[in-house]
C-alpha positions as CSV (number, residue, x, y, z in Angstrom):
1,X,151.6,169.4,215.3
2,X,152.1,167.5,212.1
3,X,151.1,163.9,211.5
4,X,152.5,161.9,208.6
5,X,149.9,160.5,206.2
6,X,151.8,157.2,206.2
7,X,151.3,156.8,209.9
8,X,147.5,156.9,209.7
9,X,145.8,153.6,209.0
10,X,142.2,152.4,209.1
11,X,142.4,152.3,212.9
12,X,141.8,155.8,214.4
13,X,144.9,157.8,215.5
14,X,144.1,160.2,218.4
15,X,145.3,163.8,218.7
16,X,144.8,166.8,220.8
17,X,146.0,170.4,220.4
18,X,145.2,173.7,222.0
19,X,145.5,177.4,221.0
20,X,144.0,180.6,222.2
21,X,141.8,178.8,224.8
22,X,140.3,176.4,222.3
23,X,141.1,172.7,222.2
24,X,140.8,170.5,219.1
25,X,140.8,166.8,219.9
26,X,139.7,163.7,218.1
27,X,140.8,161.1,215.8
28,X,142.2,160.8,212.3
29,X,141.5,157.7,210.2
30,X,142.2,156.7,206.6
31,X,138.9,156.2,204.6
32,X,140.4,155.8,201.1
33,X,144.0,155.6,199.9
34,X,144.4,159.4,199.6
35,X,141.5,160.5,201.8
36,X,141.4,160.8,205.6
37,X,138.6,161.8,208.0
38,X,139.1,164.1,211.0
39,X,136.4,163.4,213.6
40,X,136.9,165.9,216.4
41,X,135.6,168.2,219.0
42,X,136.3,171.9,219.3
43,X,135.9,173.0,222.9
44,X,136.9,175.8,225.2
45,X,136.6,179.6,225.5
46,X,137.6,182.1,222.9
47,X,137.7,185.9,223.3
48,X,135.7,187.6,220.5
49,X,134.6,191.2,219.8
50,X,130.9,192.1,219.7
51,X,130.0,193.5,216.3
52,X,127.3,195.7,217.8
53,X,129.2,197.3,220.7
54,X,132.8,196.7,219.9
55,X,133.3,195.2,223.4
56,X,135.4,192.1,224.0
57,X,133.7,189.1,225.5
58,X,134.4,185.4,226.0
59,X,132.3,182.8,224.3
60,X,132.2,179.1,225.2
61,X,132.4,176.5,222.4
62,X,131.7,172.7,222.5
63,X,131.1,171.6,219.0
64,X,131.8,168.5,216.9
65,X,133.9,169.0,213.8
66,X,134.1,166.6,210.9
67,X,136.6,167.3,208.0
68,X,138.1,165.3,205.2
69,X,141.7,165.6,204.4
70,X,143.3,164.8,201.0
71,X,146.9,163.7,200.6
72,X,147.5,165.9,197.5
73,X,145.0,167.3,195.1
74,X,141.4,166.2,195.9
75,X,139.5,164.9,192.9
76,X,136.0,166.3,193.1
77,X,134.7,164.1,190.3
78,X,135.3,160.8,192.1
79,X,134.2,162.0,195.5
80,X,130.6,162.8,194.8
81,X,129.4,162.2,198.4
82,X,131.6,164.9,200.0
83,X,131.1,168.7,200.1
84,X,134.3,170.3,198.7
85,X,134.1,172.9,201.5
86,X,134.7,170.1,204.1
87,X,137.9,168.9,202.4
88,X,141.4,170.2,203.2
89,X,144.3,169.5,200.8
90,X,147.9,169.0,202.1
91,X,150.8,168.5,199.7
92,X,153.8,167.9,201.9
93,X,153.0,164.4,203.2
94,X,151.8,165.6,206.6
95,X,148.5,166.7,208.1
96,X,149.1,170.0,210.0
97,X,146.6,169.8,212.8
98,X,147.8,173.2,214.2
99,X,146.9,174.8,210.8
100,X,143.4,173.2,210.9
101,X,142.8,174.6,214.5
102,X,144.1,178.1,213.5
103,X,141.8,178.0,210.4
104,X,138.8,177.2,212.6
105,X,139.7,179.9,215.1
106,X,140.0,182.5,212.3
107,X,136.8,181.4,210.7
108,X,135.0,181.8,214.1
109,X,136.5,185.3,214.6
110,X,135.4,186.4,211.1
111,X,131.8,185.4,211.9
112,X,129.2,187.9,213.2
113,X,129.2,187.9,217.1
114,X,126.8,189.7,219.5
115,X,127.7,189.8,223.2
116,X,125.1,187.9,225.2
117,X,123.8,185.7,222.4
């Protein structure tokens, strides 16, 4: 699901997308001419592998997610209030919400997981 930067104004634009049992839903809003804020919620169940036993298990998620999105190269000098790890740059005129969800899923899978914790 791609959303054009030019279609996002200062009033929030709602979105919702699902993949692998997780849903990312929330709003996108323009906070500066080239910077947008994703205020969302990541919820659902995801199958993970226990790093101790190697067994698959399902973990439930219900977490808030706040990211900033830049239309083009993000200038770290002028954005002192934001952590650069919370900024995603897109260069084709669109915000790819599916890419953001897949990135979050891969980040979760790469983390250390113990069954039952």
